[in-house]
C-alpha positions as CSV (number, residue, x, y, z in Angstrom):
1,M,40.8,188.4,154.3
2,R,37.8,186.2,155.2
3,K,36.2,187.3,151.9
4,S,39.2,186.4,150.0
5,F,39.5,183.0,151.7
6,H,35.9,182.2,150.8
7,L,36.4,183.2,147.2
8,I,39.5,181.0,146.8
9,S,37.7,178.1,148.5
10,L,34.8,178.6,146.1
11,L,37.0,178.7,143.1
12,F,38.7,175.6,144.2
13,L,35.4,173.7,144.7
14,L,34.2,174.8,141.3
15,G,37.4,173.6,139.7
16,I,38.2,177.1,138.4
17,L,41.6,177.1,140.2
18,P,42.9,173.5,140.2
19,I,45.9,173.7,142.5
20,H,47.0,170.2,141.5
21,S,47.0,171.2,137.8
22,I,49.1,174.3,138.6
23,A,51.6,172.1,140.4
24,Q,51.7,169.6,137.6
25,N,52.2,172.2,134.9
26,R,55.0,173.7,136.9
27,L,56.7,170.3,137.2
28,L,56.4,169.7,133.5
29,R,57.8,173.2,132.7
30,Y,60.7,172.5,134.9
31,A,61.3,169.1,133.2
32,D,61.0,170.7,129.8
33,K,63.6,173.4,130.8
34,Q,66.0,170.6,131.9
35,K,65.5,168.8,128.6
36,S,66.2,172.0,126.6
37,L,69.4,172.5,128.6
38,E,70.3,168.8,127.8
39,N,70.2,168.0,131.5
40,F,68.6,164.7,130.4
41,Q,69.2,162.6,133.6
42,H,67.4,165.1,135.8
43,A,64.7,165.8,133.2
44,A,63.9,162.0,133.0
45,E,63.4,161.8,136.7
46,I,61.1,164.8,136.7
47,Y,59.0,163.5,133.8
48,E,58.7,160.2,135.7
49,Q,57.3,162.1,138.7
50,A,54.9,164.1,136.5
51,Y,53.6,160.9,134.8
52,N,53.0,159.2,138.1
53,R,50.8,162.2,139.1
54,N,49.0,162.5,135.7
55,P,49.7,159.7,133.2
56,K,49.7,161.5,129.9
57,I,51.2,160.1,126.7
58,T,53.4,163.2,126.0
59,T,55.0,162.9,129.4
60,A,55.7,159.2,128.8
61,R,57.3,160.1,125.4
62,Y,59.6,162.7,127.0
63,A,60.6,160.3,129.8
64,A,61.4,157.6,127.2
65,E,63.5,160.0,125.1
66,A,65.4,161.4,128.1
67,Y,66.3,158.0,129.4
68,S,67.5,157.0,125.9
69,Q,69.8,160.1,125.9
70,V,71.5,159.0,129.0
71,Q,71.8,155.4,127.8
72,E,69.4,153.9,130.3
73,Y,67.9,151.9,127.5
74,E,66.0,149.4,129.7
75,K,64.1,152.3,131.3
76,S,63.6,154.0,127.9
77,F,62.1,150.7,126.5
78,A,59.8,150.5,129.5
79,W,58.5,154.0,128.9
80,W,58.0,153.4,125.2
81,E,55.9,150.4,126.1
82,K,53.7,152.8,128.1
83,V,53.5,155.1,125.1
84,I,52.3,152.5,122.6
85,T,49.7,151.1,124.9
86,N,48.0,154.5,125.0
87,E,45.1,154.9,122.5
88,E,46.6,158.2,121.3
89,A,49.9,156.5,120.2
90,E,51.1,157.3,116.7
91,R,53.1,155.5,114.1
92,T,56.3,157.4,115.2
93,D,55.8,156.2,118.7
94,Y,55.7,152.6,117.5
95,S,58.8,153.2,115.4
96,N,60.6,154.5,118.5
97,Y,59.3,151.5,120.5
98,L,60.8,149.0,117.9
99,M,64.1,150.8,117.9
100,A,64.2,150.7,121.7
101,A,63.4,147.0,121.6
102,M,66.5,146.4,119.5
103,K,68.6,148.4,121.9
104,V,67.7,146.1,124.7
105,G,68.4,142.9,122.7
106,K,64.8,142.1,121.6
107,A,65.5,142.3,117.8
108,E,64.3,138.8,117.3
109,Q,60.9,139.7,118.8
110,I,60.2,142.5,116.4
111,D,58.1,140.3,114.1
112,E,56.0,139.2,117.1
113,M,55.6,142.9,118.1
114,L,54.4,143.8,114.7
115,E,51.9,141.0,114.6
116,S,50.3,142.2,117.8
117,S,50.0,145.7,116.5
118,S,48.0,147.3,113.7
119,F,51.2,148.0,111.7
120,D,53.4,146.1,109.3
121,E,56.9,146.6,108.1
122,N,55.8,148.8,105.2
123,D,54.6,151.4,107.8
124,F,58.2,152.0,108.9
125,P,60.4,152.9,105.9
126,E,63.0,154.4,108.3
127,L,63.7,150.9,109.6
128,D,65.4,148.5,107.2
129,F,64.1,145.2,108.6
130,E,65.7,143.1,105.9
131,L,69.1,144.6,106.7
132,I,68.6,144.0,110.4
133,R,67.7,140.3,109.7
134,N,70.6,139.8,107.3
135,M,73.1,141.4,109.6
136,S,71.8,139.5,112.6
137,S,72.2,136.2,110.7
138,K,75.8,136.9,109.5
139,T,78.0,137.2,112.4
140,T,81.7,137.7,111.7
141,R,84.3,135.4,113.2
142,V,85.5,137.7,115.9
143,K,84.8,138.3,119.5
144,L,84.8,141.5,121.6
145,V,86.8,141.3,124.9
146,P,86.4,144.1,127.4
147,V,89.8,145.7,128.0
148,Q,90.9,144.8,131.5
149,G,91.9,147.5,133.9
150,I,90.3,150.3,131.9
151,N,86.5,150.0,131.9
152,T,84.4,151.4,134.7
153,D,80.7,152.0,135.5
154,G,81.0,155.3,133.7
155,S,81.8,156.0,130.1
156,D,85.2,154.8,128.8
157,F,85.9,155.1,125.0
158,G,88.3,156.1,122.2
159,M,91.3,153.9,122.6
160,N,94.6,155.0,121.1
161,V,98.0,153.3,121.5
162,D,101.4,154.9,121.3
163,K,104.6,153.4,119.8
164,D,105.7,152.2,123.3
165,G,102.5,150.3,123.9
166,N,100.9,152.8,126.3
167,N,97.1,153.1,126.0
168,F,95.3,156.5,125.9
169,F,91.5,156.7,126.2
170,S,88.7,159.0,127.4
171,S,86.7,158.5,130.6
172,D,84.3,160.2,133.0
173,R,85.2,157.9,135.8
174,G,84.4,159.1,139.3
175,N,81.4,159.6,141.5
176,I,78.0,160.7,140.4
177,I,77.4,164.3,141.4
178,P,73.7,165.0,141.6
179,T,72.6,168.6,141.1
180,D,69.8,170.5,139.6
181,K,72.1,172.8,137.7
182,K,72.9,172.4,134.0
183,G,76.2,170.8,133.0
184,I,77.6,170.4,129.6
185,R,78.0,167.7,127.0
186,L,81.0,167.6,124.6
187,D,79.1,167.6,121.4
188,A,76.2,169.9,122.4
189,K,75.6,173.7,122.4
190,S,75.3,175.0,125.9
191,N,75.4,177.9,128.2
192,L,77.4,176.9,131.2
193,Y,75.7,176.5,134.6
194,S,78.2,174.2,136.3
195,T,81.9,173.7,136.3
196,E,81.7,170.7,138.7
197,K,80.4,168.0,136.5
198,S,78.3,167.2,133.4
199,S,74.7,167.4,134.4
200,F,73.8,165.7,131.2
201,N,74.2,162.5,133.3
202,D,75.5,163.9,136.6
203,R,79.0,162.4,136.0
204,A,82.4,164.0,136.0
205,F,83.8,165.7,133.0
206,F,85.6,163.6,130.4
207,G,89.4,163.4,130.8
208,I,92.1,161.6,128.9
209,Y,93.8,158.7,130.8
210,K,96.9,156.8,130.2
211,F,97.1,153.1,130.9
212,D,100.8,152.2,130.5
213,K,102.4,149.0,129.5
214,D,102.9,148.2,133.2
215,S,99.2,148.6,133.8
216,I,99.6,151.8,135.7
217,L,96.7,154.3,135.3
218,S,97.2,158.0,135.3
219,K,95.3,161.1,134.2
220,I,96.7,163.4,131.5
221,V,97.2,166.9,132.9
222,S,96.3,169.7,130.5
223,D,97.8,173.2,130.4
224,L,94.4,174.6,129.2
225,P,93.1,176.5,132.2
226,D,89.5,176.6,131.0
227,A,89.2,173.1,129.7
228,L,86.3,171.0,131.1
229,H,85.7,168.0,128.8
230,I,88.9,166.6,127.3
231,S,88.6,163.5,125.2
232,D,89.3,161.7,121.9
233,P,93.1,161.3,122.1
234,S,94.9,160.8,118.7
235,L,98.7,160.6,118.6
236,M,101.2,162.0,116.1
237,H,103.8,159.4,117.0
238,S,106.7,160.9,115.1
239,R,106.5,164.2,117.1
240,N,105.1,163.2,120.5
241,I,102.1,165.3,119.8
242,I,98.5,164.5,120.9
243,F,95.4,165.9,119.3
244,Y,92.1,165.8,121.3
245,S,88.6,167.3,121.6
246,V,88.0,170.0,124.2
247,F,84.9,171.7,125.6
248,R,86.0,174.9,127.4
249,D,84.4,177.1,130.1
250,V,84.4,180.4,128.3
251,K,82.8,183.1,130.4
252,K,82.9,186.0,128.0
253,I,82.8,186.5,124.3
254,K,83.5,189.9,123.0
255,G,80.4,191.6,121.7
256,S,78.0,188.9,122.9
257,R,76.0,188.6,126.0
258,E,74.1,185.4,124.9
259,F,76.2,182.8,123.2
260,S,76.4,179.0,122.8
261,L,79.6,177.1,123.1
262,H,80.8,174.3,120.9
263,S,83.6,171.7,121.1
264,E,87.1,172.4,119.7
265,I,90.2,170.5,118.8
266,F,93.6,171.3,120.4
267,Y,97.0,169.7,120.1
268,S,99.9,169.6,122.6
269,Q,103.3,168.1,123.2
270,I,102.9,165.1,125.6
271,S,105.6,164.2,128.0
272,T,106.4,160.7,129.3
273,D,104.7,161.6,132.6
274,G,101.5,162.5,130.8
275,T,101.7,166.3,131.0
276,L,100.5,168.4,128.1
277,S,102.4,171.5,127.1
278,Q,102.8,174.0,124.3
279,T,99.1,173.6,123.6
280,K,97.8,175.1,120.3
281,P,94.3,175.4,118.9
282,F,93.2,173.7,115.7
283,P,92.8,176.5,113.1
284,L,89.2,175.5,112.3
285,N,87.9,176.1,115.8
286,K,84.9,178.4,116.0
287,I,83.7,178.0,119.5
288,T,80.5,180.0,119.1
289,E,79.6,178.9,115.5
290,Y,80.1,175.2,115.2
291,G,81.9,172.2,116.7
292,V,84.9,170.3,115.7
293,L,85.9,167.1,117.4
294,N,87.0,163.4,117.1
295,P,90.5,164.2,115.6
296,F,92.4,161.4,114.0
297,V,96.1,161.8,112.8
298,D,96.9,160.0,109.5
299,E,100.7,160.5,109.5
300,E,101.2,158.4,106.4
301,N,99.2,160.8,104.3
302,Q,99.8,163.9,106.5
303,R,96.1,164.4,107.1
304,I,94.0,165.3,110.2
305,Y,90.5,163.7,110.0
306,F,87.8,165.2,112.2
307,A,84.0,165.6,112.6
308,S,82.2,169.0,112.4
309,D,78.7,170.4,112.2
310,K,80.0,173.5,110.4
311,T,77.8,175.1,107.8
312,G,78.0,173.8,104.2
313,G,77.9,170.2,105.3
314,M,75.3,167.6,104.6
315,G,73.6,167.7,107.9
316,G,74.5,166.9,111.5
317,F,78.2,166.2,112.0
318,D,80.1,165.5,108.8
319,L,83.6,164.0,108.4
320,Y,86.4,166.2,107.0
321,Y,90.1,166.2,106.7
322,V,92.8,168.8,106.4
323,T,96.3,168.3,105.1
324,Y,99.4,169.5,107.1
325,D,103.0,170.0,106.2
326,G,106.3,169.6,108.1
327,D,105.7,172.8,110.0
328,L,102.2,171.8,111.0
329,N,100.6,174.4,108.7
330,F,97.1,173.1,107.9
331,G,95.2,173.3,104.6
332,E,91.6,173.9,103.9
333,P,89.0,171.4,105.1
334,V,87.8,168.8,102.7
335,N,84.4,167.2,103.2
336,L,84.5,163.4,102.7
337,G,81.5,163.6,100.4
338,S,78.1,162.1,100.0
339,Q,79.5,158.5,99.9
340,I,80.3,159.0,103.6
341,N,78.3,161.8,105.0
342,T,74.5,161.9,105.5
343,A,71.9,164.3,106.8
344,K,72.6,162.8,110.3
345,N,75.8,162.3,112.2
346,E,79.1,160.8,111.1
347,R,81.8,160.6,113.8
348,Y,85.0,159.0,115.0
349,P,87.1,158.6,111.8
350,S,90.2,156.5,111.7
351,I,92.4,155.2,108.9
352,N,94.3,151.9,108.5
353,G,96.1,151.5,105.2
354,S,93.6,152.2,102.4
355,T,90.5,151.8,104.6
356,L,88.5,154.5,106.4
357,Y,86.5,153.5,109.5
358,F,83.9,155.7,111.0
359,S,80.5,155.7,112.8
360,S,77.2,156.9,111.5
361,N,73.6,157.0,112.5
362,G,72.5,158.2,109.1
363,L,73.5,155.1,107.1
364,P,71.5,151.8,107.3
365,G,72.4,149.9,110.4
366,L,71.3,148.1,113.5
367,G,70.4,151.2,115.5
368,G,72.2,154.0,117.1
369,M,75.7,154.7,115.8
370,D,77.1,151.9,113.7
371,I,80.7,151.3,112.6
372,F,81.3,151.4,108.9
373,K,84.3,151.0,106.6
374,A,85.0,152.4,103.2
375,D,87.8,152.0,100.6
376,I,90.1,155.0,100.1
377,A,90.7,155.6,96.4
378,S,92.3,158.4,94.4
379,S,88.9,159.6,93.4
380,G,87.5,159.6,96.9
381,F,85.8,157.0,99.0
382,A,83.8,154.0,97.8
383,N,82.4,150.6,98.8
384,V,80.9,151.8,102.1
385,Q,80.0,148.8,104.2
386,N,78.3,148.3,107.6
387,M,80.8,146.1,109.5
388,G,77.9,144.0,110.9
389,L,77.8,141.9,114.0
390,P,79.5,141.8,116.5
391,Y,81.2,145.1,115.6
392,N,77.8,146.7,115.8
393,S,74.9,146.3,118.1
394,P,71.5,147.9,118.4
395,R,73.1,150.6,120.5
396,D,76.0,153.1,119.9
397,D,79.2,151.5,118.5
398,F,82.0,153.9,117.6
399,G,85.7,154.7,118.0
400,Y,87.0,151.7,115.9
401,I,90.7,151.9,115.4
402,V,93.5,149.6,114.3
403,T,96.8,150.3,116.1
404,K,100.3,150.3,114.6
405,G,100.7,146.9,116.1
406,G,97.6,145.5,114.5
407,K,95.4,145.4,117.5
408,R,91.7,146.5,117.0
409,Y,89.6,148.4,119.5
410,L,86.1,149.8,119.5
411,S,83.9,151.5,122.0
412,S,80.2,150.6,122.6
413,D,77.4,151.1,125.1
414,R,76.0,147.6,124.2
415,T,74.4,145.5,126.8
416,G,76.7,143.4,129.0
417,G,79.3,146.0,129.5
418,M,80.5,147.4,132.8
419,G,79.3,151.0,132.3
420,L,77.7,153.5,130.0
421,D,80.4,153.0,127.4
422,D,83.1,150.4,127.4
423,I,86.3,149.8,125.3
424,Y,86.6,146.3,123.7
425,L,89.5,144.5,122.1
426,V,88.5,142.8,118.9
427,E,90.0,139.3,118.8
428,D,89.8,136.9,115.9
429,L,87.7,133.8,116.4
430,F,88.3,130.9,114.0
431,K,88.2,131.8,110.3
432,K,85.7,129.8,108.4
433,L,86.9,127.5,105.5
434,I,84.3,126.7,102.9
435,A,85.5,124.2,100.3
436,R,83.5,123.0,97.4
437,V,84.4,119.7,95.6
438,I,83.0,119.5,92.1
439,D,83.0,117.0,89.3
440,C,83.8,117.5,85.6
441,D,80.3,118.9,85.0
442,S,80.8,121.5,87.9
443,N,78.3,119.7,90.1
444,I,79.1,119.7,93.8
445,I,80.1,116.3,95.1
446,S,78.6,115.9,98.5
447,E,79.6,112.4,99.6
448,G,81.9,109.5,98.9
449,F,85.2,111.3,99.5
450,N,87.4,111.6,102.6
451,T,88.8,114.9,103.9
452,A,91.9,115.4,106.1
453,L,92.7,118.9,107.3
454,A,95.7,119.5,109.6
455,K,97.6,122.5,110.9
456,K,101.1,122.7,109.5
457,E,102.6,123.7,112.8
458,G,102.4,120.6,114.9
459,G,100.2,118.6,112.5
460,N,97.1,118.7,114.7
461,M,94.1,117.4,112.8
462,I,91.1,119.7,112.4
463,A,87.5,118.5,112.3
464,T,85.5,119.1,109.2
465,L,81.9,118.8,108.4
466,R,79.5,119.1,105.4
467,N,76.7,121.5,105.2
468,E,73.4,120.8,103.4
469,R,74.9,121.7,100.0
470,G,77.7,119.2,100.5
471,E,80.4,121.9,101.1
472,I,83.3,121.2,103.4
473,L,83.3,123.5,106.5
474,A,86.0,123.9,109.0
475,D,87.2,126.5,111.6
476,L,90.7,127.7,111.1
477,E,92.9,129.3,113.7
478,P,94.0,132.8,112.9
479,E,97.6,133.4,111.7
480,S,98.2,129.8,110.9
481,N,99.0,127.5,107.9
482,F,97.2,124.3,107.0
483,N,97.3,121.2,104.8
484,L,94.1,119.8,103.2
485,K,93.8,116.4,101.5
486,I,90.7,115.2,99.7
487,S,90.7,111.6,98.5
488,K,88.3,109.2,96.8
489,K,88.9,105.7,95.5
490,G,89.5,105.9,91.8
491,Y,90.1,109.6,91.7
492,F,93.1,111.8,91.9
493,S,93.7,112.8,95.5
494,I,93.9,116.6,96.1
495,Q,96.6,118.2,98.2
496,D,96.4,121.9,99.1
497,S,99.2,123.3,101.2
498,T,98.3,126.9,100.4
499,I,95.6,127.4,102.9
500,S,96.6,130.1,105.3
501,T,95.0,132.6,107.6
502,I,98.2,134.6,108.1
503,G,97.2,138.2,107.3
504,L,93.8,137.2,106.2
505,Q,91.4,140.1,106.6
506,D,88.3,138.3,105.5
507,D,86.5,136.0,107.9
508,I,85.8,133.3,105.2
509,L,88.3,131.5,103.1
510,E,86.8,129.8,100.1
511,R,88.3,127.1,97.9
512,E,87.0,125.0,95.0
513,Y,88.5,121.7,94.0
514,K,87.8,119.4,91.0
515,L,87.7,115.7,91.8
516,V,88.7,113.8,88.6
517,R,88.7,110.1,87.8
518,I,92.2,108.6,87.4
519,P,92.5,107.5,83.8
520,Y,94.0,104.1,84.7
521,N,96.2,102.4,82.0
522,L,96.0,105.4,79.7
523,P,98.5,105.0,76.9
524,V,100.8,107.9,76.5
525,L,103.0,106.9,73.6
526,V,103.9,103.8,71.6
527,D,106.9,102.6,69.6
528,I,108.5,99.5,68.1
529,V,112.0,98.2,68.3
530,Y,113.4,95.5,66.0
531,Y,115.9,92.7,66.3
532,D,118.3,90.8,64.2
533,L,117.6,87.2,63.2
534,D,117.9,84.8,66.1
535,K,119.1,87.7,68.4
536,A,117.8,89.4,71.5
537,K,120.4,92.2,71.7
538,I,119.2,95.8,71.7
539,R,120.3,97.2,68.3
540,N,121.8,100.7,67.9
541,D,118.8,101.9,66.1
542,A,116.6,101.0,69.1
543,E,118.6,102.9,71.7
544,P,117.2,106.4,71.0
545,V,113.6,105.2,71.4
546,L,114.5,103.4,74.7
547,N,116.5,106.3,75.9
548,K,113.5,108.7,75.4
549,I,111.2,106.3,77.2
550,A,113.7,106.0,80.1
551,E,113.9,109.8,80.3
552,L,110.1,110.1,80.6
553,M,109.8,107.3,83.2
554,V,112.4,109.0,85.4
555,K,110.7,112.3,85.1
556,Y,107.1,111.0,85.7
557,D,106.8,108.3,88.3
558,F,103.2,107.5,87.2
559,L,104.4,106.1,83.8
560,D,105.0,102.4,83.4
561,L,106.0,100.5,80.3
562,A,104.3,97.5,78.7
563,V,106.5,95.4,76.5
564,A,105.2,92.8,74.1
565,S,107.9,90.8,72.2
566,H,107.6,88.7,69.1
567,T,109.7,86.6,66.6
568,D,109.3,85.7,63.0
569,V,108.0,82.2,62.0
570,R,111.3,80.5,61.5
571,A,112.2,77.8,64.1
572,S,110.0,75.9,66.5
573,V,107.2,77.4,68.7
574,E,109.1,76.6,71.9
575,Y,112.3,78.1,70.7
576,N,110.6,81.3,69.6
577,R,108.8,81.6,72.9
578,I,112.1,81.5,74.7
579,L,113.6,84.0,72.2
580,S,110.8,86.5,72.5
581,E,111.1,86.3,76.3
582,K,114.8,87.1,76.0
583,R,113.9,90.1,73.8
584,A,111.4,91.4,76.4
585,N,114.0,90.9,79.2
586,A,116.5,92.8,77.1
587,V,114.3,95.9,77.1
588,Q,113.8,95.5,80.9
589,N,117.5,95.2,81.5
590,Y,118.3,98.2,79.2
591,L,115.9,100.5,81.2
592,S,117.4,99.3,84.5
593,K,120.6,101.2,83.7
594,F,118.5,104.4,84.1
595,G,117.3,103.3,87.6
596,I,113.9,102.0,86.3
597,P,112.8,99.2,88.6
598,E,111.6,95.9,87.1
599,N,108.1,96.4,88.6
600,R,107.6,99.4,86.3
601,V,108.3,97.4,83.1
602,R,105.6,94.8,82.5
603,I,106.8,92.2,80.0
604,E,105.0,89.7,77.8
605,W,106.3,87.4,75.1
606,F,104.4,85.6,72.3
607,G,106.9,83.9,70.1
608,K,105.5,83.6,66.6
609,E,101.8,83.7,67.6
610,K,101.1,87.3,66.6
611,L,102.7,88.1,63.3
612,A,102.7,91.6,61.9
613,N,102.0,90.3,58.4
614,D,101.1,87.1,56.5
615,C,104.6,85.6,56.6
616,G,103.3,82.4,58.3
617,D,104.8,78.9,58.2
618,G,105.2,77.8,54.6
619,V,104.8,81.3,53.2
620,A,107.6,82.5,51.1
621,C,108.5,86.1,52.3
622,P,111.4,88.4,51.7
623,E,113.7,89.2,54.6
624,T,112.2,92.7,54.9
625,K,108.8,91.2,55.9
626,H,110.4,88.7,58.3
627,Q,112.1,91.8,59.9
628,L,108.7,93.3,60.7
629,N,107.9,90.3,62.9
630,R,111.1,90.4,64.9
631,R,110.0,93.2,67.2
632,S,109.1,94.4,70.7
633,E,106.0,96.6,70.8
634,L,106.4,99.3,73.5
635,V,103.4,101.0,75.1
636,L,104.1,103.7,77.8
637,E,101.0,103.8,80.0
638,S,100.0,106.1,82.9
639,F,98.5,105.2,86.2
640,T,98.8,101.4,85.8
641,D,98.1,100.4,89.4
642,T,94.3,100.3,89.7
643,N,94.5,99.8,93.5
644,R,96.5,102.9,94.0
645,E,95.1,106.4,94.8
646,Y,97.4,108.7,92.9
647,E,97.9,112.3,93.8
648,L,97.6,114.7,91.0
649,P,101.1,114.9,89.4
650,T,102.7,118.3,89.3
651,A,103.2,117.9,85.6
652,L,99.4,117.9,85.1
653,F,98.8,121.1,87.1
654,G,96.8,123.5,85.0
655,K,95.6,120.9,82.5
656,D,92.0,120.0,81.8
657,L,92.0,116.7,83.7
658,C,88.4,116.0,82.6
659,D,89.7,115.5,79.0
660,A,91.9,112.5,79.7
661,S,92.7,112.1,76.0
662,S,94.6,115.4,75.9
663,L,96.6,115.1,79.1
664,F,99.7,113.9,77.4
665,E,99.3,115.5,74.0
666,E,102.6,117.3,74.3
667,I,104.5,114.1,75.0
668,Q,102.7,112.4,72.2
669,N,103.4,115.1,69.7
670,E,107.1,115.1,70.7
671,V,107.7,111.3,70.6
672,N,105.1,110.0,68.2
673,S,106.3,112.0,65.2
674,I,106.1,110.0,61.9
675,P,107.8,110.6,58.6
676,A,106.2,110.9,55.2
677,V,105.7,107.8,53.1
678,Y,107.5,108.1,49.7
679,F,106.7,106.2,46.5
680,D,108.6,105.1,43.4
681,F,108.0,107.0,40.1
682,D,104.5,106.4,38.8
683,K,103.8,103.8,41.6
684,S,101.4,103.6,44.5
685,T,102.9,100.5,46.2
686,I,104.0,100.8,49.8
687,R,107.8,100.4,50.0
688,A,109.2,97.9,52.4
689,V,111.2,100.6,54.1
690,H,108.0,102.5,55.1
691,Q,106.2,99.4,56.5
692,K,108.0,99.9,59.8
693,D,106.7,103.4,60.1
694,L,103.2,102.4,59.2
695,D,103.3,99.5,61.6
696,K,104.2,102.0,64.3
697,V,101.3,104.2,63.2
698,S,98.9,101.4,63.3
699,L,100.0,100.4,66.9
700,M,99.7,104.0,68.0
701,M,96.2,104.3,66.5
702,I,95.1,101.0,68.2
703,K,96.5,102.0,71.6
704,L,95.8,105.7,71.6
705,K,92.1,105.9,71.0
706,N,92.1,109.7,71.1
707,L,94.1,110.0,67.9
708,Q,92.8,110.8,64.4
709,L,94.9,110.3,61.3
710,Y,95.0,112.7,58.4
711,I,96.5,111.5,55.1
712,S,97.3,113.6,52.1
713,G,98.6,112.2,48.8
714,H,100.9,114.0,46.4
715,T,102.8,113.4,43.1
716,D,105.7,115.0,41.4
717,Q,105.1,117.5,38.6
718,R,105.6,115.3,35.7
719,G,102.5,114.2,33.8
720,N,99.2,115.9,33.3
721,E,96.9,117.1,36.1
722,D,94.2,114.5,35.7
723,Y,96.6,111.6,35.8
724,N,98.4,113.0,38.9
725,I,95.2,113.6,40.8
726,K,94.2,109.9,40.3
727,L,97.8,108.8,41.2
728,A,97.8,110.9,44.4
729,E,94.4,109.3,45.3
730,R,95.8,105.8,44.9
731,R,98.8,106.6,47.0
732,A,96.7,108.0,49.9
733,K,94.3,105.1,49.6
734,A,97.2,102.6,49.7
735,V,98.3,104.0,53.1
736,L,94.7,103.9,54.4
737,E,94.2,100.3,53.3
738,Y,97.5,99.2,54.9
739,L,96.5,100.7,58.2
740,V,92.9,99.3,58.1
741,Q,94.4,95.8,57.4
742,K,96.4,96.3,60.6
743,G,93.3,96.8,62.6
744,V,92.8,100.6,62.5
745,E,89.2,101.7,62.2
746,A,88.6,103.4,58.9
747,N,86.4,106.1,60.5
748,R,89.4,107.4,62.3
749,I,91.3,108.1,59.1
750,E,90.7,111.0,56.8
751,Y,92.4,111.0,53.4
752,K,92.7,113.6,50.6
753,W,94.8,113.9,47.4
754,F,96.2,116.9,45.7
755,G,98.1,115.6,42.7
756,K,101.0,117.9,41.7
757,S,99.5,121.1,43.1
758,Q,101.4,121.2,46.4
759,P,105.1,120.3,45.6
760,I,107.9,120.4,48.1
761,N,110.1,121.5,45.2
762,D,108.6,123.5,42.4
763,C,110.2,121.8,39.5
764,G,108.2,123.9,37.0
765,T,110.3,126.9,37.8
766,I,113.7,125.3,38.7
767,P,115.5,122.3,37.3
768,C,115.1,119.4,39.7
769,T,117.2,116.3,40.4
770,E,115.7,112.9,40.8
771,N,115.9,113.3,44.6
772,M,114.0,116.5,44.4
773,H,111.3,114.8,42.3
774,Q,111.3,112.0,45.0
775,L,110.4,114.5,47.7
776,N,107.3,115.5,45.8
777,R,106.2,111.8,45.4
778,R,104.9,111.5,48.9
779,T,101.9,110.8,51.2
780,E,102.0,112.9,54.4
781,L,100.6,111.5,57.6
782,R,99.5,113.8,60.5
783,L,98.2,112.6,63.9
784,K,96.0,114.7,66.0
């Protein structure tokens, strides 16, 4: 014995038998065993002890990984800091360090971390830095509110609400039960060592809890005798059936001594007191081959969605659905496809309308599991989008669901919660209104206008501001209606009463408005009425014109009439001034019968100062020419009050307001129609009967600057072609010269002549009367 003692002492002194190393290796082997059994909480503590004895980089790595598994992210980050300060640290270590930093809320420090290292962004293709920055800068207008009375210091997740407003969720609430024995985790393969608790994190097994509408909490009692973990409740409301995930304690498998266990899905009748009965297994369960979990019942489409790591998928857990019929016969599983599933894990599916929600750690995100949404189409799933902040965080975010009542819940282990996982209610913050005001050239107008935004219900004013681009910004309450008014002196004011956040799914409501100058004193139509000698009475032939003007003035309150009255040259200046005033008043009085107030009819009188022709004092003129001077010129104008800020008239909605000349084209075409000018046989002299028409045309052309006149001259079919061509030219030119003499610019008139080539009546093939020949001897006028 003495010899043996000396030999051991010598070996120790020579370092051949380092007792400390033996103990250290034994400690690491034990920690590795706990990690392989997914007993991460215990493994992390042992790795920490081993590192304190001998600080090796591999030990620090394992400690960091184990603490991350049990969601102790602050500890995990601290251990990754130890790893990357070691000279043996690798690129993957630094990648894990950056991801750990995001999980503890240090995403904004990543650029600084990279600058202090020997790496840059290109060294980490697995991290989408641009996506992280973009998502961090675009926060949606919602807030997450921890659900009161439900969250604990443990893990609470997976909210579901029944038709009576009772809440169902998963929880491992209870005391921590420390032990060295292996427990189980719901989504992991495992041989069972403990039926007391989950040694994954030394907490109680998951159970389903009911938090009723009276805030009474109770645990759902299962009739499965070997069930340990029970979680992920999803209700089939129409049948009082609940689907859920289960991890069972199966002691024996026929024909197998060594086996691994996986999660399964069961469904049961659920009573009002929370008892489960008539429990049945989901037909896809294969407890020793693969896991199925996270069921979601889509009653509208009669589908059960779930996650599974069964063979034939795309890697990790994929999302599937099966159809079911009225007898709960289930179809074959359908993989949701490569638009949804990745080589990593997709979990927690839910459906609302035509949208699929799910969580993934294989699609680009902020870190951990992120919540995504996708459109459901007849051809599959499309338009997959990360839901961004604050739905997602650098940690795990999952279990997003929209209840039948429209409430939205999600589960997350983000910082600031009560426990490992917490359930949050998603509440809308204000929606964002972005309104652009542009001019006729589509440039944004950034200043010089006033904005008034008010809530319809109650009329409370809402503050607005302008961003650097000049856009109007405002926060809008959810589920509300609003009125917006934009005004600027000299421009049409804009009224928008269609702004609403009721049912608005998007967080931003965008509008664009065109601010257009008011075309003050814009002539809409013109006409002339005539009087008998020495009379101011409205003649019968004038009534249709005045009736039409009255109709338009009643319909459009922005139209006013300007009346300019005249006399012929006979009698004195003073007498004729009084007579022309009477004629102007007669128009005003006639319109008053239609309810047109005097202030909308502006009258002027000129006596014999402004003759329509050369029948001045001492000039011998026929009565037809004197008649042309006994007149009232009528000009219907829009927007005559230059001090008034007009709102955009309803009648002008949809029109191009920037083209003021075309605003009233329809009215002008309707009222300002003009007849053809007819000529005597072989003559090109303007008849007296047509001088009234041409005087009206000249007044229209002078007042309506947007009009162009097109003249075409014609003859009857008697005579040769050359003669008729020249005659038609003289007739068209006679009309042009008459109008130019009246003050119409010649460049606004286009005239052509066609001889006898375009007859109204083809007198070469049929016998024609003189009246039929007369219709061919014409000059046509067209205003445009």
